[in-house]
gemmi code that builds the backbone of each chain (N, CA, C; Angstrom):
import gemmi

chains = {
    "A": [
        ("UNK", (12.671, 40.530, -80.765), (13.690, 39.485, -80.691), (13.052, 38.121, -80.929)),
        ("UNK", (13.760, 37.305, -81.653), (13.231, 35.992, -81.957), (13.447, 35.003, -80.821)),
        ("UNK", (14.479, 35.230, -80.031), (14.788, 34.306, -78.961), (13.991, 34.658, -77.712)),
        ("UNK", (13.171, 33.745, -77.226), (12.410, 34.022, -75.994), (13.321, 34.335, -74.811)),
        ("UNK", (14.468, 33.659, -74.755), (15.386, 33.902, -73.648), (15.910, 35.336, -73.672)),
        ("UNK", (16.276, 35.800, -74.873), (16.783, 37.164, -74.979), (15.671, 38.178, -74.782)),
        ("UNK", (14.509, 37.863, -75.319), (13.375, 38.775, -75.166), (13.027, 38.957, -73.696)),
        ("UNK", (13.143, 37.882, -72.938), (12.822, 37.959, -71.512), (13.755, 38.900, -70.773)),
        ("UNK", (14.980, 39.032, -71.272), (15.942, 39.916, -70.613), (15.472, 41.365, -70.641)),
        ("UNK", (14.719, 41.714, -71.672), (14.260, 43.093, -71.798), (13.220, 43.442, -70.741)),
        ("UNK", (12.681, 42.437, -70.104), (11.670, 42.689, -69.074), (12.295, 42.927, -67.706)),
        ("UNK", (13.593, 42.839, -67.637), (14.249, 43.096, -66.344), (15.500, 43.952, -66.558)),
        ("UNK", (15.332, 44.982, -67.359), (16.475, 45.859, -67.594), (16.860, 46.582, -66.308)),
        ("UNK", (18.112, 46.868, -66.200), (18.632, 47.516, -64.997), (19.090, 48.931, -65.308)),
        ("UNK", (19.138, 49.742, -64.277), (19.625, 51.104, -64.466), (21.129, 51.084, -64.645)),
        ("UNK", (21.640, 52.184, -65.148), (23.079, 52.291, -65.364), (23.829, 52.131, -64.044)),
        ("UNK", (23.287, 52.692, -62.988), (23.941, 52.583, -61.680), (24.010, 51.128, -61.222)),
        ("UNK", (22.977, 50.373, -61.558), (22.938, 48.977, -61.131), (23.964, 48.111, -61.847)),
        ("UNK", (24.282, 48.453, -63.076), (25.205, 47.608, -63.829), (26.665, 48.016, -63.612)),
        ("UNK", (26.878, 49.168, -63.019), (28.249, 49.655, -62.853), (29.165, 48.688, -62.120)),
        ("UNK", (28.705, 48.055, -61.042), (29.606, 47.094, -60.364), (30.033, 45.957, -61.275)),
        ("UNK", (29.112, 45.486, -62.101), (29.458, 44.399, -63.022), (30.464, 44.861, -64.064)),
        ("UNK", (30.323, 46.116, -64.473), (31.270, 46.670, -65.445), (32.665, 46.713, -64.825)),
        ("UNK", (32.712, 47.166, -63.577), (33.995, 47.261, -62.895), (34.667, 45.913, -62.695)),
        ("UNK", (33.859, 44.884, -62.546), (34.425, 43.554, -62.331), (34.849, 42.892, -63.627)),
        ("UNK", (34.567, 43.549, -64.732), (34.996, 43.008, -66.017), (34.190, 41.822, -66.492)),
        ("UNK", (32.944, 41.741, -66.070), (32.147, 40.570, -66.431), (31.536, 40.666, -67.831)),
        ("UNK", (31.725, 41.803, -68.483), (31.213, 41.939, -69.846), (32.378, 41.944, -70.834)),
        ("UNK", (32.084, 41.446, -72.026), (33.107, 41.390, -73.071), (33.065, 42.603, -73.984)),
        ("UNK", (31.935, 43.279, -74.000), (31.794, 44.437, -74.882), (30.615, 45.268, -74.403)),
        ("UNK", (30.559, 46.484, -74.884), (29.404, 47.340, -74.619), (28.857, 47.816, -75.962)),
        ("UNK", (27.541, 47.932, -76.038), (26.881, 48.340, -77.277), (25.824, 49.377, -76.922)),
        ("UNK", (26.077, 50.618, -77.292), (25.126, 51.689, -77.034), (24.215, 51.843, -78.242)),
        ("UNK", (22.951, 51.562, -78.031), (22.010, 51.655, -79.142), (21.561, 53.107, -79.287)),
        ("UNK", (20.929, 53.402, -80.387), (20.607, 54.795, -80.675), (19.177, 55.183, -80.363)),
        ("UNK", (18.517, 55.748, -81.345), (17.223, 56.369, -81.105), (17.437, 57.869, -80.945)),
        ("UNK", (16.363, 58.604, -80.770), (16.487, 60.052, -80.621), (16.944, 60.442, -79.211)),
        ("UNK", (16.572, 59.629, -78.226), (16.793, 59.972, -76.832), (18.217, 60.271, -76.411)),
        ("UNK", (19.212, 59.531, -76.924), (20.583, 59.759, -76.446), (21.068, 61.198, -76.572)),
        ("UNK", (20.516, 61.939, -77.522), (20.948, 63.329, -77.685), (20.607, 64.156, -76.448)),
        ("UNK", (19.623, 63.690, -75.688), (19.242, 64.377, -74.457), (19.751, 63.641, -73.222)),
        ("UNK", (19.772, 62.301, -73.285), (20.093, 61.532, -72.087), (21.567, 61.132, -71.985)),
        ("UNK", (22.240, 60.957, -73.100), (23.627, 60.492, -73.077), (24.645, 61.636, -73.218)),
        ("UNK", (24.260, 62.633, -74.007), (25.249, 63.617, -74.466), (26.039, 64.246, -73.323)),
        ("UNK", (25.365, 64.590, -72.246), (26.048, 65.283, -71.147), (26.041, 64.488, -69.859)),
        ("UNK", (25.792, 63.199, -69.954), (25.763, 62.361, -68.756), (27.163, 61.779, -68.515)),
        ("UNK", (27.813, 62.285, -67.500), (29.181, 61.844, -67.212), (29.260, 60.343, -66.939)),
        ("UNK", (28.169, 59.790, -66.404), (28.188, 58.352, -66.096), (28.282, 57.532, -67.386)),
        ("UNK", (27.614, 57.999, -68.416), (27.680, 57.278, -69.692), (29.081, 57.416, -70.290)),
        ("UNK", (29.632, 58.627, -70.187), (30.994, 58.833, -70.687), (31.972, 57.925, -69.939)),
        ("UNK", (31.774, 57.817, -68.628), (32.651, 56.987, -67.801), (32.515, 55.505, -68.175)),
        ("UNK", (31.283, 55.109, -68.426), (31.041, 53.717, -68.821), (31.804, 53.393, -70.100)),
        ("UNK", (31.707, 54.275, -71.063), (32.389, 54.069, -72.346), (33.903, 54.035, -72.131)),
        ("UNK", (34.395, 54.977, -71.348), (35.833, 55.029, -71.089), (36.311, 53.741, -70.410)),
        ("UNK", (35.547, 53.279, -69.422), (35.937, 52.084, -68.683), (36.059, 50.875, -69.596)),
        ("UNK", (35.062, 50.707, -70.439), (35.119, 49.571, -71.364), (36.317, 49.707, -72.298)),
        ("UNK", (36.453, 50.865, -72.874), (37.495, 51.054, -73.883), (38.888, 50.872, -73.288)),
        ("UNK", (39.095, 51.455, -72.133), (40.429, 51.354, -71.523), (40.693, 49.978, -70.925)),
        ("UNK", (39.633, 49.181, -70.797), (39.815, 47.806, -70.330), (40.098, 46.856, -71.490)),
        ("UNK", (40.208, 47.435, -72.677), (40.494, 46.606, -73.843), (39.271, 45.888, -74.369)),
        ("UNK", (38.097, 46.410, -74.022), (36.847, 45.781, -74.462), (36.308, 46.501, -75.706)),
        ("UNK", (35.638, 45.739, -76.526), (35.023, 46.312, -77.716), (33.938, 47.295, -77.287)),
        ("UNK", (33.989, 48.467, -77.865), (33.070, 49.544, -77.504), (32.313, 49.972, -78.753)),
        ("UNK", (31.027, 49.670, -78.768), (30.220, 49.935, -79.961), (29.163, 50.990, -79.672)),
        ("UNK", (29.000, 51.907, -80.606), (28.048, 53.002, -80.446), (27.362, 53.231, -81.794)),
        ("UNK", (26.056, 53.350, -81.766), (25.305, 53.432, -83.013), (24.369, 54.636, -82.998)),
        ("UNK", (24.174, 55.185, -84.190), (23.151, 56.204, -84.420), (23.376, 57.430, -83.521)),
        ("UNK", (22.325, 57.959, -82.918), (22.467, 59.163, -82.114), (23.246, 58.932, -80.817)),
        ("UNK", (23.419, 57.690, -80.427), (24.232, 57.432, -79.235), (25.681, 57.856, -79.462)),
        ("UNK", (26.072, 58.001, -80.725), (27.446, 58.422, -81.008), (27.730, 59.831, -80.486)),
        ("UNK", (26.700, 60.519, -80.035), (26.922, 61.844, -79.432), (27.820, 61.737, -78.197)),
        ("UNK", (27.846, 60.562, -77.557), (28.711, 60.421, -76.379), (30.181, 60.544, -76.767)),
        ("UNK", (30.480, 60.210, -78.011), (31.875, 60.250, -78.446), (32.374, 61.668, -78.671)),
        ("UNK", (31.456, 62.616, -78.654), (31.870, 64.016, -78.759), (32.521, 64.493, -77.471)),
        ("UNK", (32.214, 63.798, -76.362), (32.694, 64.256, -75.062), (33.449, 63.202, -74.256)),
        ("UNK", (33.262, 61.944, -74.582), (33.902, 60.880, -73.790), (35.425, 60.987, -73.896)),
        ("UNK", (36.055, 61.038, -72.751), (37.508, 61.192, -72.709), (38.169, 60.014, -72.010)),
        ("UNK", (39.396, 59.743, -72.396), (40.200, 58.727, -71.748), (40.722, 59.295, -70.432)),
        ("UNK", (41.325, 58.447, -69.637), (41.847, 58.911, -68.349), (42.989, 59.901, -68.535)),
        ("UNK", (43.550, 59.938, -69.729), (44.606, 60.911, -70.024), (44.043, 62.304, -70.284)),
        ("UNK", (42.730, 62.378, -70.420), (42.093, 63.650, -70.744), (41.848, 63.828, -72.227)),
        ("UNK", (42.411, 62.937, -72.990), (42.257, 63.012, -74.439), (40.907, 62.436, -74.850)),
        ("UNK", (40.289, 63.043, -75.853), (39.047, 62.485, -76.364), (39.274, 61.054, -76.848)),
        ("UNK", (38.327, 60.188, -76.551), (38.461, 58.785, -76.953), (38.609, 58.666, -78.465)),
        ("UNK", (37.973, 59.560, -79.205), (37.994, 59.453, -80.670), (39.231, 60.082, -81.301)),
        ("UNK", (40.109, 60.616, -80.497), (41.326, 61.195, -81.064), (42.108, 60.125, -81.832)),
        ("UNK", (42.415, 60.431, -83.066), (43.155, 59.480, -83.886), (42.301, 58.357, -84.445)),
        ("UNK", (40.995, 58.442, -84.220), (40.102, 57.370, -84.651), (39.259, 57.797, -85.849)),
        ("UNK", (38.888, 56.809, -86.640), (37.891, 57.011, -87.682), (36.572, 56.464, -87.166)),
        ("UNK", (35.543, 57.266, -87.275), (34.242, 56.843, -86.748), (33.121, 57.525, -87.504)),
        ("UNK", (31.888, 57.071, -87.235), (30.743, 57.626, -87.924), (29.610, 57.865, -86.941)),
        ("UNK", (28.574, 58.518, -87.409), (27.411, 58.804, -86.577), (26.330, 59.428, -87.440)),
        ("UNK", (25.228, 59.789, -86.813), (24.085, 60.312, -87.559), (24.500, 61.535, -88.386)),
        ("UNK", (24.153, 61.516, -89.650), (24.645, 62.520, -90.604), (23.714, 63.721, -90.710)),
        ("UNK", (24.279, 64.822, -91.133), (23.477, 66.028, -91.348), (22.348, 65.792, -92.347)),
        ("UNK", (22.644, 65.049, -93.394), (21.610, 64.804, -94.409), (20.440, 64.032, -93.812)),
        ("UNK", (20.740, 63.197, -92.850), (19.675, 62.417, -92.209), (18.884, 63.272, -91.219)),
        ("UNK", (19.579, 64.170, -90.542), (18.864, 65.110, -89.671), (17.958, 66.009, -90.511)),
        ("UNK", (18.466, 66.449, -91.650), (17.661, 67.283, -92.542), (16.372, 66.564, -92.931)),
        ("UNK", (16.534, 65.323, -93.304), (15.372, 64.537, -93.734), (14.366, 64.399, -92.588)),
        ("UNK", (14.886, 64.033, -91.407), (13.989, 63.826, -90.261), (13.282, 65.116, -89.868)),
        ("UNK", (14.029, 66.225, -89.852), (13.438, 67.514, -89.486), (12.332, 67.906, -90.470)),
        ("UNK", (12.632, 67.749, -91.738), (11.645, 68.124, -92.749), (10.427, 67.216, -92.692)),
        ("UNK", (10.654, 65.985, -92.344), (9.555, 65.016, -92.288), (8.536, 65.399, -91.217)),
        ("UNK", (9.040, 65.842, -90.072), (8.126, 66.197, -88.971), (7.831, 67.697, -88.948)),
        ("UNK", (8.543, 68.467, -89.759), (8.258, 69.888, -89.841), (8.851, 70.726, -88.737)),
        ("UNK", (9.803, 70.204, -88.042), (10.485, 70.999, -87.022), (11.845, 70.391, -86.737)),
        ("UNK", (12.707, 71.219, -86.190), (14.023, 70.701, -85.842), (13.877, 69.811, -84.611)),
        ("UNK", (14.403, 68.611, -84.702), (14.211, 67.619, -83.642), (15.290, 67.701, -82.584)),
        ("UNK", (16.515, 67.795, -83.026), (17.637, 67.666, -82.102), (18.240, 69.020, -81.725)),
        ("UNK", (18.767, 69.125, -80.512), (19.360, 70.386, -80.068), (20.698, 70.697, -80.733)),
        ("UNK", (21.322, 69.694, -81.271), (22.591, 69.885, -81.989), (22.744, 68.732, -82.959)),
        ("UNK", (23.762, 68.824, -83.783), (23.977, 67.763, -84.765), (25.348, 67.124, -84.554)),
        ("UNK", (25.355, 65.823, -84.600), (26.590, 65.081, -84.330), (27.647, 65.385, -85.385)),
        ("UNK", (27.246, 65.376, -86.641), (28.233, 65.603, -87.708), (28.851, 66.991, -87.593)),
        ("UNK", (28.023, 67.980, -87.285), (28.533, 69.348, -87.151), (29.544, 69.427, -86.020)),
        ("UNK", (29.175, 68.863, -84.875), (30.056, 68.940, -83.707), (31.318, 68.102, -83.903)),
        ("UNK", (31.172, 66.948, -84.534), (32.323, 66.071, -84.737), (33.365, 66.734, -85.641)),
        ("UNK", (32.875, 67.473, -86.609), (33.812, 68.098, -87.548), (34.490, 69.324, -86.954)),
        ("UNK", (34.038, 69.743, -85.774), (34.732, 70.812, -85.066), (35.930, 70.270, -84.291)),
        ("UNK", (35.928, 68.952, -84.056), (37.004, 68.341, -83.277), (38.254, 68.212, -84.139)),
        ("UNK", (39.379, 68.367, -83.492), (40.633, 68.184, -84.208), (41.212, 66.814, -83.888)),
        ("UNK", (41.932, 66.275, -84.822), (42.628, 65.014, -84.583), (41.747, 63.792, -84.627)),
        ("UNK", (40.584, 63.922, -85.224), (39.719, 62.753, -85.369), (39.112, 62.755, -86.755)),
        ("UNK", (38.731, 61.584, -87.216), (38.265, 61.428, -88.593), (36.824, 60.926, -88.598)),
        ("UNK", (35.885, 61.868, -88.657), (34.465, 61.524, -88.672), (34.011, 61.411, -90.117)),
        ("UNK", (33.412, 60.280, -90.448), (33.003, 60.055, -91.824), (31.544, 59.619, -91.872)),
        ("UNK", (30.874, 59.947, -92.957), (29.508, 59.483, -93.155), (29.360, 58.956, -94.566)),
        ("UNK", (28.422, 58.049, -94.717), (28.071, 57.540, -96.038), (26.794, 58.240, -96.494)),
        ("UNK", (26.255, 57.796, -97.587), (25.040, 58.401, -98.120), (23.880, 58.296, -97.147)),
        ("UNK", (22.894, 59.132, -97.369), (21.767, 59.231, -96.449), (21.058, 57.885, -96.272)),
        ("UNK", (21.016, 57.436, -95.038), (20.334, 56.204, -94.631), (20.904, 54.962, -95.306)),
        ("UNK", (22.145, 55.024, -95.728), (22.816, 53.827, -96.235), (23.519, 53.131, -95.075)),
        ("UNK", (23.491, 51.815, -95.118), (24.190, 51.059, -94.077), (25.663, 51.416, -94.067)),
        ("UNK", (26.165, 51.791, -92.897), (27.555, 52.213, -92.802), (28.054, 51.974, -91.381)),
        ("UNK", (28.950, 51.038, -91.235), (29.541, 50.745, -89.934), (31.054, 50.785, -90.063)),
        ("UNK", (31.702, 51.243, -89.020), (33.148, 51.435, -89.038), (33.750, 50.765, -87.817)),
        ("UNK", (34.842, 50.064, -88.031), (35.605, 49.573, -86.878), (37.004, 50.150, -86.960)),
        ("UNK", (37.411, 50.778, -85.884), (38.783, 51.270, -85.765), (39.307, 50.761, -84.442)),
        ("UNK", (40.040, 49.679, -84.508), (40.516, 49.050, -83.275), (39.346, 48.532, -82.450)),
        ("UNK", (39.281, 48.966, -81.202), (38.206, 48.505, -80.321), (36.919, 49.293, -80.507)),
        ("UNK", (36.988, 50.362, -81.242), (35.820, 51.235, -81.394), (35.025, 50.856, -82.647)),
        ("UNK", (33.756, 50.550, -82.438), (32.847, 50.237, -83.533), (31.724, 51.267, -83.522)),
        ("UNK", (31.443, 51.856, -84.667), (30.372, 52.840, -84.750), (29.483, 52.542, -85.946)),
        ("UNK", (28.216, 52.896, -85.805), (27.253, 52.730, -86.892), (26.566, 54.056, -87.141)),
        ("UNK", (26.323, 54.368, -88.413), (25.850, 55.710, -88.756), (24.439, 56.002, -88.267)),
        ("UNK", (23.544, 55.062, -88.507), (22.152, 55.291, -88.087), (21.460, 53.942, -87.900)),
        ("UNK", (20.117, 53.988, -87.846), (19.372, 52.769, -87.512), (19.571, 51.644, -88.524)),
        ("UNK", (19.905, 51.980, -89.745), (20.112, 50.947, -90.749), (21.529, 50.365, -90.683)),
        ("UNK", (22.283, 50.804, -89.717), (23.663, 50.349, -89.582), (23.872, 49.494, -88.330)),
        ("UNK", (22.813, 49.242, -87.595), (22.952, 48.509, -86.337), (23.407, 47.075, -86.565)),
        ("UNK", (22.820, 46.434, -87.560), (23.209, 45.042, -87.825), (24.658, 44.976, -88.290)),
        ("UNK", (25.036, 45.914, -89.139), (26.424, 45.946, -89.617), (27.380, 46.163, -88.449)),
        ("UNK", (27.010, 47.052, -87.535), (27.856, 47.295, -86.368), (27.922, 46.046, -85.493)),
        ("UNK", (26.794, 45.380, -85.339), (26.768, 44.156, -84.526), (27.670, 43.082, -85.114)),
        ("UNK", (27.687, 42.994, -86.441), (28.579, 42.024, -87.085), (30.038, 42.329, -86.756)),
        ("UNK", (30.368, 43.602, -86.790), (31.747, 43.994, -86.492), (32.092, 43.683, -85.036)),
        ("UNK", (31.126, 43.868, -84.148), (31.359, 43.550, -82.731), (31.608, 42.055, -82.567)),
        ("UNK", (30.777, 41.274, -83.200), (30.923, 39.815, -83.080), (32.273, 39.365, -83.607)),
        ("UNK", (32.673, 39.937, -84.723), (33.995, 39.596, -85.261), (35.095, 40.036, -84.301)),
        ("UNK", (34.919, 41.211, -83.728), (35.968, 41.771, -82.882), (36.149, 40.987, -81.583)),
        ("UNK", (35.039, 40.508, -81.014), (35.170, 39.789, -79.747), (35.432, 38.309, -79.974)),
        ("UNK", (35.360, 37.893, -81.228), (35.766, 36.532, -81.544), (34.811, 35.463, -81.082)),
        ("UNK", (33.516, 35.723, -81.224), (32.529, 34.708, -80.848), (32.682, 33.494, -81.755)),
    ],
    "B": [
        ("UNK", (17.292, 51.392, -68.304), (18.245, 52.049, -69.178), (19.152, 51.047, -69.862)),
        ("UNK", (19.248, 49.858, -69.316), (20.192, 48.932, -69.918), (19.741, 47.493, -69.736)),
        ("UNK", (20.274, 46.677, -70.591), (20.011, 45.247, -70.490), (21.276, 44.513, -70.873)),
        ("UNK", (21.376, 43.268, -70.471), (22.548, 42.521, -70.906), (22.090, 41.249, -71.600)),
        ("UNK", (22.825, 40.901, -72.616), (22.492, 39.720, -73.406), (23.683, 38.779, -73.436)),
        ("UNK", (23.410, 37.511, -73.447), (24.467, 36.539, -73.646), (24.533, 36.185, -75.120)),
        ("UNK", (25.673, 36.363, -75.701), (25.880, 35.890, -77.066), (26.266, 34.428, -76.939)),
        ("UNK", (25.319, 33.580, -77.271), (25.476, 32.175, -76.919), (26.350, 31.437, -77.928)),
        ("UNK", (27.391, 30.910, -77.426), (28.244, 30.004, -78.173), (28.680, 28.972, -77.154)),
        ("UNK", (28.323, 27.727, -77.366), (28.609, 26.700, -76.354), (30.079, 26.642, -75.957)),
        ("UNK", (30.933, 26.998, -76.898), (32.359, 26.897, -76.613), (32.960, 28.186, -76.080)),
        ("UNK", (32.308, 29.293, -76.350), (32.872, 30.569, -75.937), (31.769, 31.613, -75.714)),
        ("UNK", (31.050, 31.461, -74.643), (29.974, 32.425, -74.397), (30.521, 33.827, -74.124)),
        ("UNK", (29.837, 34.815, -74.636), (30.248, 36.208, -74.444), (29.095, 36.981, -73.814)),
        ("UNK", (29.456, 38.009, -73.090), (28.430, 38.879, -72.505), (28.634, 40.291, -73.030)),
        ("UNK", (27.569, 40.845, -73.552), (27.612, 42.201, -74.095), (26.611, 43.064, -73.333)),
        ("UNK", (27.085, 44.156, -72.820), (26.206, 45.103, -72.141), (25.577, 46.009, -73.179)),
        ("UNK", (24.262, 45.995, -73.259), (23.561, 46.874, -74.184), (22.959, 48.025, -73.393)),
        ("UNK", (23.253, 49.221, -73.827), (22.797, 50.418, -73.118), (21.845, 51.191, -74.023)),
        ("UNK", (20.648, 51.402, -73.527), (19.643, 52.126, -74.305), (19.170, 53.342, -73.522)),
        ("UNK", (18.809, 54.361, -74.249), (18.321, 55.592, -73.620), (16.881, 55.436, -73.173)),
        ("UNK", (16.606, 55.898, -71.974), (15.223, 55.927, -71.486), (14.964, 57.285, -70.851)),
        ("UNK", (14.481, 58.242, -71.633), (14.258, 59.595, -71.101), (13.313, 59.629, -69.908)),
        ("UNK", (12.483, 58.605, -69.768), (11.516, 58.605, -68.662), (12.195, 58.475, -67.305)),
        ("UNK", (13.364, 57.865, -67.268), (14.043, 57.675, -65.988), (15.428, 58.307, -65.947)),
        ("UNK", (15.891, 58.834, -67.070), (17.220, 59.430, -67.094), (17.304, 60.645, -66.185)),
        ("UNK", (18.409, 60.744, -65.459), (18.619, 61.921, -64.611), (18.775, 63.180, -65.454)),
        ("UNK", (19.138, 63.004, -66.702), (19.310, 64.155, -67.591), (17.974, 64.771, -67.983)),
        ("UNK", (16.932, 63.963, -67.947), (15.626, 64.461, -68.383), (14.597, 64.423, -67.262)),
        ("UNK", (14.986, 63.962, -66.093), (14.040, 63.859, -64.977), (13.405, 65.210, -64.686)),
        ("UNK", (12.085, 65.229, -64.641), (11.363, 66.466, -64.331), (11.115, 67.327, -65.532)),
        ("UNK", (11.908, 67.125, -66.570), (11.750, 67.959, -67.748), (10.551, 67.525, -68.579)),
        ("UNK", (10.296, 66.221, -68.571), (9.183, 65.737, -69.368), (7.871, 66.303, -68.852)),
        ("UNK", (7.751, 66.421, -67.528), (6.515, 66.945, -66.944), (6.327, 68.431, -67.238)),
        ("UNK", (7.416, 69.109, -67.531), (7.318, 70.546, -67.781), (7.009, 70.848, -69.243)),
        ("UNK", (6.708, 69.807, -69.978), (6.407, 70.013, -71.384), (7.643, 70.237, -72.220)),
        ("UNK", (8.773, 69.923, -71.637), (10.020, 70.019, -72.386), (10.617, 71.406, -72.414)),
        ("UNK", (10.071, 72.328, -71.629), (10.550, 73.705, -71.719), (11.980, 73.855, -71.212)),
        ("UNK", (12.450, 72.862, -70.463), (13.816, 72.946, -69.950), (14.831, 72.232, -70.838)),
        ("UNK", (14.368, 71.676, -71.921), (15.301, 71.037, -72.824), (16.109, 72.093, -73.558)),
        ("UNK", (17.278, 71.705, -74.026), (18.032, 72.635, -74.868), (17.186, 73.044, -76.060)),
        ("UNK", (17.250, 74.293, -76.402), (16.429, 74.795, -77.500), (17.171, 74.664, -78.819)),
        ("UNK", (16.607, 73.894, -79.741), (17.232, 73.828, -81.054), (17.279, 75.211, -81.681)),
        ("UNK", (18.354, 75.506, -82.313), (18.508, 76.826, -82.902), (18.642, 76.735, -84.411)),
        ("UNK", (18.408, 77.841, -85.057), (18.574, 77.898, -86.501), (17.286, 77.566, -87.229)),
        ("UNK", (17.197, 78.031, -88.442), (16.006, 77.768, -89.227), (16.121, 76.412, -89.905)),
        ("UNK", (15.001, 75.865, -90.250), (15.008, 74.582, -90.920), (15.602, 74.712, -92.315)),
        ("UNK", (16.424, 73.767, -92.676), (16.942, 73.803, -94.040), (15.845, 73.402, -95.015)),
        ("UNK", (15.968, 73.861, -96.209), (15.020, 73.444, -97.234), (15.450, 72.077, -97.745)),
        ("UNK", (14.576, 71.106, -97.590), (14.925, 69.746, -97.969), (13.905, 69.210, -98.945)),
        ("UNK", (14.397, 68.640, -99.979), (13.533, 68.004, -100.964), (13.401, 66.545, -100.569)),
        ("UNK", (12.245, 66.182, -100.017), (12.040, 64.802, -99.596), (11.539, 63.983, -100.774)),
        ("UNK", (12.292, 62.980, -101.075), (11.898, 62.079, -102.146), (11.896, 60.662, -101.616)),
        ("UNK", (11.105, 59.835, -102.223), (11.102, 58.445, -101.798), (12.442, 57.835, -102.150)),
        ("UNK", (12.914, 56.963, -101.283), (14.209, 56.344, -101.535), (14.018, 54.866, -101.795)),
        ("UNK", (14.825, 54.343, -102.629), (14.730, 52.927, -102.945), (15.633, 52.126, -102.030)),
        ("UNK", (15.473, 50.842, -102.092), (16.305, 49.971, -101.266), (17.773, 50.144, -101.622)),
        ("UNK", (18.589, 50.030, -100.608), (20.022, 50.198, -100.835), (20.741, 48.902, -100.494)),
        ("UNK", (21.562, 48.454, -101.418), (22.341, 47.246, -101.148), (23.740, 47.673, -100.741)),
        ("UNK", (24.105, 47.354, -99.544), (25.389, 47.793, -99.037), (26.106, 46.639, -98.357)),
        ("UNK", (27.343, 46.843, -98.128), (28.162, 45.776, -97.574), (29.003, 46.300, -96.432)),
        ("UNK", (29.518, 45.362, -95.664), (30.300, 45.763, -94.495), (31.504, 44.850, -94.349)),
        ("UNK", (32.557, 45.387, -93.835), (33.745, 44.586, -93.599), (34.446, 45.060, -92.351)),
        ("UNK", (35.263, 44.192, -91.804), (36.078, 44.614, -90.672), (37.561, 44.497, -90.995)),
        ("UNK", (37.869, 44.263, -92.255), (39.279, 44.139, -92.632), (39.966, 45.490, -92.445)),
        ("UNK", (41.066, 45.529, -91.710), (41.716, 46.814, -91.432), (42.175, 47.519, -92.706)),
        ("UNK", (41.903, 48.789, -92.770), (42.416, 49.621, -93.851), (43.235, 50.716, -93.199)),
        ("UNK", (44.526, 50.503, -93.082), (45.413, 51.450, -92.434), (44.841, 51.905, -91.082)),
        ("UNK", (44.508, 50.936, -90.278), (44.053, 51.243, -88.927), (42.574, 51.505, -88.807)),
        ("UNK", (41.909, 51.668, -89.918), (40.480, 51.936, -89.834), (39.744, 51.091, -90.850)),
        ("UNK", (38.506, 50.783, -90.562), (37.702, 50.045, -91.508), (36.376, 50.747, -91.691)),
        ("UNK", (35.812, 50.577, -92.815), (34.486, 51.116, -93.054), (33.712, 50.160, -93.934)),
        ("UNK", (32.429, 50.277, -93.905), (31.575, 49.289, -94.551), (31.454, 49.445, -96.037)),
        ("UNK", (32.507, 49.233, -96.751), (32.432, 49.385, -98.200), (33.050, 48.224, -98.955)),
        ("UNK", (33.566, 47.255, -98.272), (34.187, 46.131, -98.949), (33.268, 44.927, -98.948)),
        ("UNK", (33.599, 43.972, -99.774), (32.690, 42.853, -99.965), (33.311, 41.521, -99.552)),
        ("UNK", (34.093, 41.511, -98.487), (34.724, 40.264, -98.073), (33.960, 39.585, -96.944)),
        ("UNK", (32.809, 40.090, -96.609), (31.950, 39.446, -95.620), (30.558, 39.331, -96.216)),
        ("UNK", (29.709, 38.517, -95.611), (28.362, 38.362, -96.180), (27.679, 39.702, -96.404)),
        ("UNK", (27.049, 39.811, -97.536), (26.407, 41.069, -97.886), (25.120, 41.257, -97.095)),
        ("UNK", (24.771, 42.502, -96.945), (23.554, 42.824, -96.219), (22.695, 43.711, -97.107)),
        ("UNK", (21.424, 43.610, -96.924), (20.521, 44.487, -97.664), (19.797, 45.367, -96.677)),
        ("UNK", (19.769, 46.636, -96.959), (19.119, 47.583, -96.075), (18.075, 48.370, -96.834)),
        ("UNK", (16.876, 48.447, -96.282), (15.851, 49.273, -96.899), (16.014, 50.691, -96.398)),
        ("UNK", (16.150, 51.599, -97.296), (16.353, 52.988, -96.911), (15.015, 53.706, -96.883)),
        ("UNK", (14.686, 54.248, -95.753), (13.456, 55.015, -95.625), (13.632, 55.997, -94.506)),
        ("UNK", (12.665, 56.820, -94.266), (12.772, 57.849, -93.242), (12.813, 57.276, -91.851)),
        ("UNK", (13.356, 58.042, -90.940), (13.448, 57.583, -89.563), (12.173, 57.917, -88.841)),
    ],
}
model = gemmi.Model(1)
for chain_id, residues in chains.items():
    chain = gemmi.Chain(chain_id)
    for i, (resn, *xyz) in enumerate(residues, 1):
        res = gemmi.Residue()
        res.name, res.seqid = resn, gemmi.SeqId(i, " ")
        for name, pos in zip(("N", "CA", "C"), xyz):
            atom = gemmi.Atom()
            atom.name, atom.element = name, gemmi.Element(name[0])
            atom.pos, atom.b_iso = gemmi.Position(*pos), 0.0
            res.add_atom(atom)
        chain.add_residue(res)
    model.add_chain(chain)
structure = gemmi.Structure()
structure.add_model(model)
structure.setup_entities()
């Protein structure tokens, strides 16, 4: 980060449990789940992360998810029980990109693939662009980015959406 | 696992919660790292045959203009972005 003030924030990150009260009080304008490989193990089945996403979305807040963090959208449900992505167009890490990464390291990295699982869902429109091409989608309050090269594009959509 | 940033605008400051994965402290992976990962879900299936080729830079664009309720990054009504395409 270029800003010393913002960089300093990274030295005092808080756990998800610690930020939950602030989320409930509505003190944030948006949530942005960054990617990396880890979310496939840490986010995918963590109900607290699903709840966090649901809370923001149902509070009318911009909800942004990028790269492998989009795995949360495979399971995150609204309070109605309906998947948050029902009726939505969204994107996430593509099969072609998983293929590339797996071949690069010589082994399968992830326990499942987002594109494969997303296309099993009914009533949602999961789309991907070419391999490692910048691709960000906004559908209402939901902003998604395909992979690491889409984070800036997703951030732009968030900024536009929250009206900075 | 998370940090918060202020999107600074003197007239309209915004707060965005940024959530990042940290397997070292996640309850989903706690204890699993010490076991050498043997408790992680086991990836299944054989590796696909992939022809890895070098990729060139990709010039792409993004927009938020609604397209029948959805938008995707293919229009050119916002500042263009350049992305270098390479392996993850």
